[in-house]
N, C-alpha and C positions, 0 to 999 in steps of 0.2 A: 145237794145238787151242785151243779157247776154253773159256771157262767158260760158254759159251753152250750147248753141247751138242754136243760133238764125237763125234768119232767114237770075233772070237775065233776062232775056229779053224774051218776048213771041212772038210766031208767030202770036197769036191773040192779037191785040192791045185792051186793056180794054177800055170800054166806060168811059168817065170822070165821077168822083164821084160828086154827090151832097153831100156836107159836111153834115154828119149825126151825130148829137150829141143829142140823144133823151133822155130826162129825163123822166123816167117812172118807174112804179112799175113792178116787175117781176111777171108773172102769176104763180099761183099754180095750178097744175092739178093732179087729184086723181090718175090716173093710173101711171103717172110718179113718184108720191110720193111713191106708193107701190114698184116700182122698186128700188128706192133709199133706202127705209127701208130695203129691202132684201139685197141690197149691203152693207149696214152698218153692217149687221150681220157678215161680213167677216173681222171683226176687227183684227183677229189674223193672217190674211194672210200677207205674206211679201210684202213690198212696191215694186212696179215695175215702172220703167221709171219715177222716181221722178225728175230727173234732169231737171231744167228749165232754162238752159242757156248753151251755148256751152262750152266745156272743151277742148280747142285746145292748151293747154299749157303743157309743160313738168311737171312731178310731182314736187311738192314743197317740198323741203327738210325739211321745217319747220314742216310738219306733222309727221316727224320721230323723232323730237327733244325730249329730255327728257325721254328716256327710263329708265335711272337710276334715281329713285325717290330721291336719296340722293344728287344728283347734282343739284345745283341751277343755273338758268340763271340770270345773273346780271340784276337788275331793272334799266332801263335807266331813265334819267331825263325826265320830261314832257317838250316837246320841241316845243313851238309855234313859228312859223315864220310868221310875219305879213307883208303885202304889200298893197299898196293903188292904187286904180284904178277908172276908170269912165266908165259908160255905158249910152248910149243914148237910152231911152225907152219911147215910146209914146210921143215924143216931149219934154221930160224932160231929164236933165243930172243928173244921179244918181252917187254920189260919195260913194264908199264903201271900206271896208277893207276885204281882203282875208286873212285868217289865216289857215296855214297848220301846223298840230301838232299832238301830242299824249297826251292822258290822261291815267293815271294808274287806273285800277279798282282793288278792293280788295275783297277777299273771306269772308266767314262767320266768319273766325278767324281774320279778319282785316289784312290779309297778302296780299301783292301785288301778283296778279296772271295773269294780262293781261295788255298790253300796246296797246291801241286802237288808230288807226290813223283816222284823220278826216280832212276835209277842210270845213271851215265855211265862209260864206259871210254875212257881217253885214253892214247895211246902216249907213253911217256917219250922224251926226248931228240930230239924233232922240233920243227919250227917249227909251233906250233899255229895261227898265223894263216892258213897256206896249206894245212894238212892238211884233207882232207874230214871233215865231221861229218854223221852221219845220225841222224834222230829216228825212233824205232820205237815202235809202239803197236798194240794190238789193237782189237777192235771192240765188238760187242754189239748196240746201244749199251749202255754201262754195264759193260764188262769192263776189268779191270786188264791190265797188259802182261806178266803172268807167263808166258803161253804162248809168245810170241816170245822173252822173256827167257831162259826155262829150256830152250827147245827148238830155237832156230834159230841165231843168229849171234853170241851173246855168247861170252866166253872159256870158259864152262862150259856143259854141257848135261846134261839128265837122260836116263838110259838107260831106255827103255821096252821092253816086249815086243811092241809094235805089229807087226801088227794083232791080236795076241792080247791079252787083258786083262793088264795089268802086275801082276806078283806084288807082295805086300805088303811093308811096310818090313822092314829098312832099304832105302831107295831109294839109287840110285847116281848121284852127280854126278861127271862126268869132265871133264877138259880137252877143249875142243871143237876138234877138228882141222878143222872147217868154219867156224870163226869168220871174220867179215869184218874183224877188227881189223887185219889186215895191209893193208887197203885204206882204212879209214875209222874214225874215232872213232865210238862208238856211244852214244846216249842213249835209254834205255828210259823212257817216260813213262806214268805211271798217270793215266788220265782222271779228271776231277773226280768226287769221291764214291767212287772205287774205290781199292784199295790203301791207301796212307796219305795220299791226296789228300783234302782237306776244304774245305768252305765255311767262311769266316771272316768276321769283322765282322758286318754286317747281311745277308749273303747267305743265300739259301734254296736248297733243291734246284732250284727253278724257274729259278734263274739259270744252271743248267748242263744240265738235262735237256731238251734240244731240239737239233735240227740246227744252227741258227745260234748258239745259246747255247754249245754244245760247240765250235763253230768259233772263236768269239771267245776262249774260254778257251785253246785250243791256240795260237792266233795270239799271244796275249799271253805265254804261257809261252815260246814260241820266241824272241820278241823279247827277253824278259828274259834268257833263257839266253845268247843271243848277246852281249848287253851285259855281263853279269856275267863271262863267261868270255873276252871279247875275241875272239869268233869271227866277227865280221861279214865278214871277208875270206876266210873259209874256204869252199871248195866245199860246197854244202849239198844234202842228199837227204832225202826223206820216204819211209819204208818202213812201210806200213800193211797190216794183214790184216783181211779180212772187212769189217765196218762201218768199220774203219780205212781202207779204200779209198774209201768214201763221203766220209769226213773228208778224206783226202788230196787227192782230186780238187777239192773246193771250197777247201781250205786253200791249194792251190798258187796259185789266183787271188787269194785274200785276202792272202796273204803278198806276192805280187807287187805288189799295190796299196799295200802298206806299205813297199815298197822292198827287199824281200828277194828277190833273184834266185836261184832254185833252179837247180841243175844237173840234177837228176833226181828222178823220182817212181817208186817201185816199188810196184806194186799186186799184193798176194798174195791170191788167192781173192776176186775183186771182186764188189761189187754197186754199180752206178752209176745204177740207175734203179728205184726202188721201185714205180713205177706198173705195171710188168709183173706184179706180184703181184695186181692187182685181179681180182676174180672176174668170170666171164662172158665172158672173152676167151681166145683160144687160144694166144697167144704163149708162155705158160709151158709148155704141152705141147710146142710146137715146140722150145723151147730146152732142154728136159730130155732129149729123145730121144737125142741123141748120148751123153749121160752114161749112160743106160740101156744103150746098146750097149757102152760101155766096161766096165760091170759084168758084162754077159753074157759078154763076152770073158774077163774075169778068172776067172769061175767056170765056164768051159767049158760054157756053156749054148747054144752055137751050133754048128751042123754045119760041118764042114770049116773049123775055126778057123784064120784066117790067122796067120802068125807076127808080123806087124807091127801093133801096136795103132793106130798113127797112120793107116795106110792103111784099117783097119777103121772107125775113127771118121770118116774122110773120107767113106766110103760113107754113113754115117748122117747126116752134115751135108747131103750132096747130096739125100738122100731127104727129110729133115726140112724143108728150105727149099723143096723143090719139090713132088712129089706129095703128101706128107703135109700140108703147109700148105694146099695147094689143096683137099684133101679136107675138112679141118677148116673151111675157109672156106665150103664148100658147105653145111655143117650137115646138117639132115635131108633136104635136097634131093639129097644125094649118091646117084647111081644105085647099085643093088644090085651090079652087076658091079664098079664101081669100089670100093665098100666091101669086097668080097671081096679084090680085088687089094691094096688098101692094108693091110688087116688081115693078110694073109699076109706082107707085107714088114715090118710092125711086129713080127710074131711072129718072123720070121727074125733081125731085128736085136736084139731084146730078150730072147729066150728065153722069152717068155710065150706061152701057147697062143693059137691063132687065136680060139677061142671066147671066151676071157677078154677079148681085145682088142675083139671085137665087143660083148660084154656091157657093156664100158665105153664104148661109142660112140667108140672109137679114142682116147679121152682118158684116159691113165693118169697119175694123180696120183703124186707122189713117195712118199707114205705107202703107197699101194696097191702100187707097184712094190717097195718095200722089204719088204713082207709077202709078196708073191706069188711072186717069182722063185725063192726057195728054199723055198717052202711044203712041197713034198714031202719036203724034208730037215728040216722043222720048225725052220728057221732064218730069221732076219730080217737085214736089212742096216742098217748105220749110216747116218745122214743126212750127217754131215760127212765121213765116209770110208766108202764102201761096201765096202771090204775087210774091215771089222770085222763080225763076225757075232754075233747075239744069239739067245737062246732064250726064247720067250714061254711063258706057262703052258699055252697051247694053240695049235694051228696054224690055228684056224678064223676068227680075227678079221680085220677090215678093215685094221688098222694095227698096227705094232709098239707094244708097251707101254712101251718105253724105247729109248734110243739107245745101242747098244753102243760107239760111238765116243766117247761122253761118259764113261760109267761105266768104260771100260777104262783111262783115263789120269788122270782128275781128281785122285784121291788122291795120285798120285805127283807131279804138278806142284805142287799146293798145299803139300804137306809139304816138298818140296825147296826151294821158294822161301822158306818160313819159316826153315828150317834154314840156308840159305845166307846170308840177310840177317843173321841173328843171329850165326852162328858164323864166317863168313868175312869178311863186310863190317863186322861189329861195329856194326851199326846198332841202337841201343837206343831203345825207345819204349814207353810204356804204352798206346798205341793198338792197335787190332786191324786187321790187314790184311784188306781186303775184296776177294776175287777178283772179286766182282760187286757193283754198286750196286743190283741188282734194280730198275732204274729204267725198264725198257722199257715197262711199263704206263703210266707217267706221261710218256712221251717226247712232246715237241712236234715233229711231223713236218714242219711247215711250213718252207719254205726260200725265201729271197729272194736270188737270186744277184746279184752286182754286175754281171755280164754274163750274158746268157742265150743260149738257142738259138733255133731257128726257131719261128714261130707263137706259140702260147700260152706258150712258154717264153722269151719275149723278155726283154730286160734290165729288171730291176726288177720283173718279174711274180712275184707270190708263188705258190709251188707248194704244193699240199696235201701232197704227198710229194716227196722230193728226186729230182731228175733232174740229177746232178752231172757227167755227161759233158760237158755244155755249159760248166760252170765250167772243167773241165780243158782243153777246146778253147780257151776264152778265154785261159787262162794260156799255152798254146802259141803262140797268135797274137801275144800281147804280147811273149813271150820265145821267139823262134824257135830258141834254143839249148836249150830245155828238152827233155830226153829222158824217155821213159816206157817202163817195162818191166812187162809184164803176165804174172805167173806163175800158172799154172793147173794144178790137179790133175785128172787124168782121172776120178777116182772121187769127186769132190766134188758132192754133190747139194744142198748148201745154196746155193752160188753157182756154178751150172753154167757151164762155159767157153763154151758156144755163145752164151749171153746176153751175156757179156762181150765176145766177138768182135763181136757185133752193135752194142753200144753204142759201142765204140771205133772201129768202122768207119763210124759215122754221126755223127761230130763235124764233118762238112763242112769238113775241113781242105783248104787249098790243096795242090795236088800237091807243092809244094816242101817241105811240112811233114809229109807222110804217113809218111815214113821215120823221123820222130821216135819212132814207136810201134813197139815190138817185142813179140813174144809168146814165152813159153816154156811147154812142156807136160811134165808129170812123172807117173810111175806112182804117184801117191799121192792123198790126198784134200784136204780143206780146209786142214789143217795139213800142208803139203807135207813138212815136215821130219821127220814121224814115220816116213818111209821113208828110211833112211840113204843108199841109192843116189840117191834123189831129192834129198836134202839136198846130197850131194856135187856133183851136177850143177847144182843151184840156186846153190850157192856159186860154182862156176866161171862160170856165166852172169852173176851179179851182179858178180863181180870184173871181168869184161870190160866190163860195162855201165858201172861206175863209172870205169874207165880211160878209156873213150871219152867219157864225159860230162864229164870233167875236163880233156880236152885243150884 
């Protein structure tokens, strides 16, 4: 999960999942395409609800540092602390080195301006030059990497009670049987101003709090890491979650322009086009509908529930991109008979009443759905993972008063990360670890890609909000060996899978390159790894992906 606001226990016990990890191409549908083109015209609208991780921490004082541009923050020494460990994985004992440390990044004038914290895991006794290395990070923007670090592919993971709220301390950190260490070395990177990463020298928060500012910092960190650790010849992967996918898509092109040829990019719970969130357009409602259908399936809110969630979701895709999109496009000119027909099908797919769907003019916002679908049970759904249930003070409101998928796990992740760094990795510092920089309110959303997409997104055209699928497409065209894996949770309402499918299927790739992009689907939410069955399948999928991308 994130610290952005991720994702308790239901009156209706969900039917057991068939593990679904379906590798497939995303469908392109004409009417849905038209809606997304219209939405993209809203590029000058302000971003709304971009945060993709819970922000349950007090403000970080570091975001206020350096208001006096003449005052310099001392540049700390690069401080690696190495420790040695073992992990039993697939019947083998892996000996590895964990290194917690910082690297200094420099600006265009070769002046130090950032100290970036990372934790790397490298397998002992192998040729480092040719062993794959993966850079992992969370999103926010402004989130540290503790979510991926403590929950996904590192040699350790936190045990949670998901999708129920996790019980209080002591929390349990266990060897991770789903680690990717058998396939790749791992480098977890805390974004500038988060974790132990800090501005130094004459840098200010503005040097980092923006789409392109953030990209430059990560680009320079990776270049520095490859040089310091002599990893230029290693196969290289980016693994980002949430806004980390926004970063990865653009970073793939930026690194390529710097001579870093990537083998693969893994997008976990993606958002590749912030323009879809602009108000006044219907693309967001279309992209959310299949996710609503998945939640209704999970909570047994549909009649004659099919056994296969994938087939059920495909019904919702077909309706959303066809009759539903056409109805929304008609607006108030929609004939009454068609309104009735569409409202009934929305009701069938989502578990909402026909009257409620009509009262909402067929347009159900995520907050309304999370409050309404279990209203008779006096429960709400999490945003980052709709499997999590919350209980509000009353059942009469329009929106949930909190996100159960955030409150249910945040304490466990934050506490475990602190304990692990200090007790196991022996990293000592007088600084405070910041799970979040709380910088989203100051974020500069403008993006100027080095290579652009069609029309207004052409090369060099500044975007008011990032549309980075074009950056990723550019990276693939320049490096036709670059592979992309898109991992999606069925129950993620922060970055719905249907929107990701749309963006990745509209990169205008040549037919010879379209097979470079693969999709995986899992019975989980934004933080796919909170469901252990999903984590097991995701590990298997990524292991195969890395093998193929390094051949």
